[in-house]
C-alpha positions in Angstrom: 4.0 6.2 -11.7 7.2 4.5 -12.9 9.1 6.2 -10.1 7.0 4.3 -7.5 7.4 1.0 -9.4 11.1 1.5 -9.8 11.6 2.3 -6.2 9.1 -0.1 -4.6 11.8 -2.2 -3.0 13.0 0.8 -1.0 9.4 1.8 -0.2 8.7 -1.7 1.2 11.9 -1.8 3.2 11.1 1.6 4.9 7.4 0.6 5.4 8.5 -2.8 6.7 10.9 -1.4 9.2 8.4 1.2 10.4 5.8 -1.5 10.8 8.3 -3.9 12.4 8.9 -1.3 15.1 5.7 -2.5 16.8 7.9 -5.3 18.2 8.1 -2.8 21.1 4.6 -4.1 22.1 6.0 -7.6 22.6 8.9 -6.3 24.8 7.2 -3.5 26.7 3.4 -3.9 26.4 2.4 -1.5 29.2 4.5 1.3 27.9 3.1 0.7 24.4 -0.5 0.7 25.7 0.1 4.0 27.5 1.8 5.6 24.5 -0.8 4.5 21.9 -4.0 4.5 23.9 -3.3 6.8 26.9 -3.8 4.0 29.4 -2.1 1.0 30.7 -4.3 -1.6 32.5 -2.1 -3.5 34.8 -3.1 -7.2 34.2 -1.6 -10.2 32.5 -4.4 -10.7 30.1 -4.2 -7.3 28.6 -0.4 -7.6 28.4 -0.9 -10.9 26.5 -3.3 -9.3 24.0 -1.0 -6.3 23.4 2.0 -8.6 23.0 0.1 -10.7 20.5 -1.1 -7.6 18.6 2.5 -6.3 18.5 3.8 -9.6 17.3 1.3 -9.8 14.4 2.0 -6.3 13.3 5.8 -6.9 13.5 5.3 -10.1 11.4 3.5 -7.9 8.9 6.6 -5.6 8.8 8.8 -8.6 8.1 6.4 -9.7 5.3 6.8 -6.2 3.7 10.5 -6.4 3.9 10.4 -9.9 2.3 8.1 -8.6 -0.4 10.7 -5.9 -1.1 13.0 -8.6 -2.4 10.4 -10.8 -4.0 8.2 -8.9 -6.4 6.1 -12.0 -7.2 4.5 -12.0 -3.7 3.9 -8.2 -3.5 0.2 -8.1 -4.5 -1.1 -10.4 -1.8 1.2 -9.0 0.8 0.2 -5.4 0.0 -3.5 -6.3 0.0 -3.3 -8.2 3.3 -1.1 -5.7 5.2 -3.0 -2.7 3.6 -6.3 -4.1 4.8 -5.0 -4.6 8.3 -3.8 -1.0 8.3 -7.1 0.3 7.1 -8.9 -1.5 9.9 -6.5 0.0 12.5 -7.0 3.5 11.0 -10.8 3.1 11.2 -10.7 1.8 14.8 -8.4 4.6 16.0 -10.4 7.3 14.2 -13.7 6.0 15.9 -12.2 6.2 19.4 -12.8 9.9 19.7 -9.6 11.2 21.2 -6.5 9.3 20.0 -3.1 10.0 21.5 -0.4 11.9 19.5 1.4 8.6 18.9 -1.8 7.0 17.6 -2.4 10.0 15.3 1.1 9.6 14.0 0.5 5.9 13.4 -2.7 6.7 11.5 -0.9 9.3 9.3 2.0 6.9 8.5 -0.3 3.9 7.9 -2.5 6.1 5.6 0.5 7.0 3.6 1.6 3.4 3.4 -1.9 2.3 2.2 -1.9 5.0 -0.4 1.5 3.9 -1.7 0.4 0.2 -1.7 -2.8 1.0 -3.6 -0.9 3.2 -6.1 1.6 0.4 -6.7 -1.2 -2.2 -7.2 -3.1 0.0 -9.6 0.1 0.8 -11.6 1.1 -2.8 -11.9 -2.3 -4.3 -12.5 -2.2 -6.7 -15.4 1.6 -6.8 -15.5 3.3 -10.1 -15.1 5.1 -10.7 -11.8 8.8 -10.0 -11.9 
C-alpha cells in the first residue's frame, strides 16, 4: 500500500486531468450529450444543464489536482469527489443501454473510486502531511 501513498500526487494529477476533461461539456454541450448519452436535445435549457454539469465535474478535477499538492485536504476532497463519481456510476448503470463513452467513463471512475478508497483506508489514523 506504500506504493499508492508514495505516488498519490501522481495519481491525483492523472485523475484530476481526466476528470477536468469534462470541461468539454461547457464548450460543446450538444456533442457531449450525444457522445455520453446517445442523444442531443436541441434546446437552450438542456445545453445550460449540461454546461453546468460539465463545469461542476471540471471543478472536481481541479480539486483533485489541488489535493495532489496539498495532502492535508486529500481526505475530504477524495470523499466528496468519490461520492459524486459513485452517484454517476449508479445512474449510468441504471439507464439500461449506456454508450461506449459512458461505459468508459464508468470504468475510469470506478478505478478512481477504488484508488481513492484504498488511499483513505491506508492513511486512516495518520496525521496529515
